MARNUTOR-233653 format. One line per 8 residues: number of its first residue (from 1); their letters; for each residue x, y, z of N, C-alpha, C. Coordinates in steps of 0.1 Angstrom, whole numbers, plus 5000, padded with zeros to 4 digits. Layout:
N
NUM> a> X:Y:Z:X:Y:Z:X:Y:Z; ...
This chain:
82
1> mekqeknk> 5008:4988:5000:5000:5000:5000:5009:5013:5000; 5020:5012:5007:5029:5024:5007:5034:5028:4993; 5037:5017:4985:5041:5020:4971:5030:5028:4963; 5018:5024:4965:5007:5030:4958:5006:5045:4962; 5007:5048:4976:5006:5061:4980:5018:5069:4975; 5030:5063:4974:5042:5070:4969:5040:5074:4954; 5034:5064:4947:5032:5066:4933:5022:5078:4930; 5012:5078:4939:5002:5089:4938:5008:5102:4940
9> teqnpmpl> 5017:5103:4950:5024:5115:4953:5033:5119:4942; 5040:5110:4936:5049:5113:4925:5041:5118:4913; 5030:5112:4910:5022:5115:4899:5015:5129:4901; 5010:5131:4912:5002:5144:4916:5009:5151:4928; 5020:5157:4926:5026:5164:4937:5017:5174:4943; 5018:5176:4956:5010:5186:4963:5015:5200:4959; 5006:5209:4956:5010:5222:4952:5018:5229:4964; 5027:5237:4960:5036:5244:4970:5028:5252:4980
17> gmildhar> 5017:5259:4975:5009:5266:4985:5003:5257:4995; 4998:5245:4992:4993:5236:5001:5003:5231:5011; 5015:5228:5006:5026:5224:5015:5029:5235:5025; 5030:5247:5020:5032:5258:5030:5021:5260:5040; 5009:5258:5036:4998:5259:5045:4999:5248:5056; 5002:5236:5052:5003:5225:5061:5015:5228:5071; 5026:5232:5066:5038:5234:5074:5035:5246:5084; 5028:5256:5080:5025:5267:5089:5015:5263:5100
25> edmtksvv> 5006:5255:5096:4996:5249:5106:5003:5241:5116; 5013:5232:5111:5020:5224:5121:5029:5232:5130; 5035:5242:5124:5044:5251:5132:5035:5259:5143; 5024:5263:5139:5015:5270:5148:5011:5261:5160; 5007:5249:5156:5003:5240:5167:5015:5237:5176; 5027:5236:5171:5039:5234:5179:5041:5245:5189; 5040:5257:5183:5043:5269:5191:5032:5270:5202; 5020:5268:5199:5009:5268:5210:5012:5258:5220
33> alqqkygl> 5016:5246:5216:5018:5235:5226:5030:5239:5235; 5040:5245:5229:5052:5249:5238:5048:5261:5247; 5039:5269:5242:5035:5281:5250:5027:5275:5262; 5019:5265:5260:5011:5260:5271:5020:5251:5280; 5029:5244:5274:5038:5236:5282:5046:5244:5292; 5052:5255:5288:5060:5264:5296:5053:5275:5303; 5040:5277:5300:5032:5288:5306:5037:5301:5302; 5040:5303:5289:5046:5316:5284:5035:5325:5280
41> paslldvi> 5036:5338:5284:5027:5348:5279:5031:5351:5264; 5022:5357:5257:5025:5361:5243:5037:5370:5242; 5039:5379:5251:5050:5388:5250:5063:5381:5250; 5065:5371:5259:5077:5363:5259:5078:5354:5247; 5067:5349:5242:5067:5340:5231:5072:5348:5219; 5068:5361:5218:5073:5370:5207:5088:5371:5207; 5094:5373:5219:5108:5374:5220:5115:5361:5215; 5110:5350:5219:5116:5337:5215:5114:5335:5200
49> ltgvlsev> 5103:5338:5195:5100:5336:5180:5109:5346:5172; 5112:5357:5177:5120:5367:5170:5134:5361:5169; 5139:5355:5180:5152:5348:5179:5152:5336:5170; 5142:5329:5170:5141:5317:5161:5141:5322:5146; 5133:5333:5143:5132:5338:5130:5146:5343:5125; 5154:5349:5135:5167:5353:5131:5176:5341:5127; 5175:5330:5135:5183:5318:5132:5179:5313:5118; 5166:5313:5115:5161:5307:5102:5166:5316:5091
57> remkcmey> 5166:5329:5093:5172:5338:5083:5186:5336:5080; 5194:5333:5091:5208:5329:5089:5210:5316:5081; 5201:5306:5084:5201:5294:5077:5198:5296:5062; 5189:5305:5059:5185:5308:5045:5197:5315:5038; 5204:5324:5045:5216:5330:5039:5227:5320:5036; 5229:5311:5045:5239:5300:5043:5235:5292:5030; 5222:5288:5029:5217:5280:5018:5220:5288:5005; 5216:5301:5005:5219:5309:4993:5233:5310:4989
65> rqlkegek> 5242:5311:4999:5256:5312:4997:5261:5299:4991; 5257:5288:4997:5261:5275:4991:5256:5273:4977; 5244:5277:4974:5239:5276:4960:5247:5285:4951; 5250:5297:4955:5258:5306:4947:5272:5301:4944; 5279:5295:4955:5292:5289:4953:5292:5277:4944; 5281:5269:4945:5279:5258:4936:5278:5262:4922; 5271:5273:4919:5269:5278:4906:5283:5283:4900; 5290:5290:4909:5303:5295:4905:5313:5284:4901
73> srnrfgaa> 5313:5273:4909:5322:5262:4906:5317:5255:4894; 5304:5254:4891:5299:5247:4879:5303:5255:4867; 5302:5269:4868:5306:5277:4857:5321:5276:4854; 5329:5276:4864:5343:5275:4862:5347:5262:4855; 5341:5250:4860:5344:5238:4854:5338:5237:4840; 5326:5242:4838:5320:5242:4825:5328:5250:4815; 5334:5261:4819:5342:5270:4810:5355:5263:4807; 5360:5255:4816:5373:5248:4814:5372:5237:4804
81> ei> 5360:5231:4803:5358:5220:4794:5357:5225:4780; 5353:5237:4778:5351:5242:4764:5363:5244:4757
């Protein structure tokens, strides 16, 4: 049965917007669960999430940098082959 589900996913991939909606919903549920677990008021939750967002932005910058470096090295090797 797992193969059938996998084939369906490969044939009809979920639209990016739907993936983002599901991910956001999961993240919201996690944040609310942690807020309740630690008894955090929204004001402190805001401080924590601001820090998390900063870390995510750093991760994004690193990903972009790696992609750009990969493109540069591909261009160098591609040019050398010609």
